[in-house]
C-alpha positions as CSV (number, residue, x, y, z in Angstrom):
1,V,-9.6,-4.1,17.6
2,S,-7.0,-7.0,17.1
3,V,-4.0,-6.1,15.3
4,V,-2.7,-9.4,15.2
5,N,-5.6,-10.5,12.7
6,P,-7.9,-7.8,11.9
7,D,-11.3,-8.3,10.1
8,H,-11.9,-5.9,6.7
9,D,-13.3,-3.4,8.4
10,N,-11.4,-2.9,11.4
11,L,-8.2,-3.0,9.1
12,V,-10.0,0.0,7.1
13,A,-10.4,1.4,9.9
14,L,-6.8,1.5,11.2
15,Y,-5.4,2.9,8.0
16,S,-8.3,5.6,7.7
17,A,-7.4,6.7,11.0
18,C,-3.9,6.6,11.3
19,A,-1.4,10.1,11.0
20,A,0.7,7.8,8.7
21,F,1.6,4.2,8.3
22,V,4.9,3.3,8.6
23,F,6.4,0.2,7.4
24,P,9.7,-0.3,7.6
25,S,10.0,-4.0,5.7
26,L,13.5,-5.6,5.4
27,S,12.1,-7.8,3.4
28,E,8.9,-7.7,1.1
29,G,7.1,-9.9,-1.5
30,F,5.0,-7.5,-2.9
31,G,4.0,-4.7,-0.3
32,W,0.4,-5.1,-0.5
33,P,0.0,-3.0,2.9
34,V,1.4,0.1,1.2
35,I,-1.5,-0.2,-1.5
36,E,-3.8,-0.9,1.0
37,A,-3.1,2.1,3.2
38,Q,-2.8,4.6,0.0
39,A,-6.3,3.3,-0.5
40,C,-7.3,4.5,2.6
41,G,-6.2,7.7,2.6
42,A,-3.1,7.5,4.7
43,P,0.6,9.0,4.2
44,V,2.9,6.1,3.5
45,I,6.8,6.2,5.1
46,T,8.3,2.5,3.7
47,S,11.6,0.9,3.0
48,N,13.7,2.1,0.1
49,I,14.0,-1.4,-0.8
50,E,12.9,-3.5,-3.6
51,P,9.7,-3.9,-4.6
52,M,8.6,-0.5,-2.1
53,P,9.4,2.0,-4.2
54,E,8.2,0.4,-7.4
55,V,4.6,-0.5,-5.2
56,S,4.4,2.8,-4.0
57,G,4.5,4.7,-6.9
58,G,6.2,7.7,-6.0
59,A,3.3,8.5,-3.5
60,A,5.7,7.5,-0.2
61,M,8.3,8.4,1.8
62,L,11.3,6.1,1.3
63,E,13.7,5.5,4.1
64,D,16.3,3.4,4.9
65,P,15.0,0.2,7.0
66,H,18.2,-0.1,9.2
67,N,18.2,3.7,10.2
68,P,15.1,4.3,12.7
69,N,16.0,7.5,12.8
70,D,15.4,8.4,9.3
71,F,11.7,7.2,9.8
72,A,11.6,9.2,12.5
73,K,12.6,12.4,10.8
74,A,10.3,11.3,8.1
75,L,7.5,11.1,10.3
76,L,8.0,14.5,12.1
77,S,8.2,15.5,8.2
78,V,5.0,14.2,7.2
79,L,3.3,15.4,10.7
80,D,4.6,18.8,10.4
81,S,3.9,20.1,6.9
82,G,1.9,19.9,3.7
83,E,3.5,17.1,2.8
84,R,0.9,14.7,4.4
85,A,-1.9,16.1,1.9
86,I,0.1,15.6,-0.9
87,L,1.1,11.8,0.1
88,I,-2.3,11.2,0.5
89,Q,-3.6,12.4,-2.8
90,K,-0.8,10.9,-4.5
91,G,-1.3,7.4,-2.8
92,F,-5.1,7.7,-3.7
93,E,-3.3,7.9,-7.6
94,N,-1.5,5.0,-6.7
95,A,-4.1,2.6,-5.4
96,R,-6.0,3.1,-8.6
97,R,-3.0,1.2,-10.3
98,F,-4.1,-2.0,-8.5
99,A,-7.8,-1.8,-8.7
100,P,-9.4,-5.0,-9.9
101,S,-10.7,-3.9,-13.0
102,V,-7.6,-2.6,-13.6
103,M,-5.3,-6.0,-12.8
104,I,-7.8,-7.9,-14.8
105,D,-7.8,-5.7,-17.8
106,Q,-3.6,-5.9,-17.7
107,Y,-3.7,-9.8,-17.1
108,L,-6.2,-10.2,-20.0
109,K,-4.1,-8.1,-21.9
110,L,-0.8,-9.8,-21.3
111,H,-2.4,-13.1,-21.8
112,Q,-3.5,-12.3,-25.3
113,L,-0.2,-11.1,-26.3
114,N,1.3,-14.7,-25.3
115,R,-1.3,-16.4,-27.4
116,K,0.2,-14.9,-30.3
């Protein structure tokens, strides 16, 4: 499995098999990896910088990306508690906000508002 450029099936397998998806991004345009991981059932630990809090939809542990100890503590917490199951369930719910049908519907509604 190439982690540098995995194909779709391998990426889904990696997200689905991980104990947690840890994404300590310092700068992010949108944060699709967070949504992809959530859609595959991975509990997410990510940065507390924008846009991660909004993109993760309250379904991730948010930590300071400049402090690796915070990420280590969060990972231990996810692995040692019922937090993992909660994050997985909330992640599935959050990922549904970005389903293609939902995104297209929202885009069309926005487009109709701008035409009036």
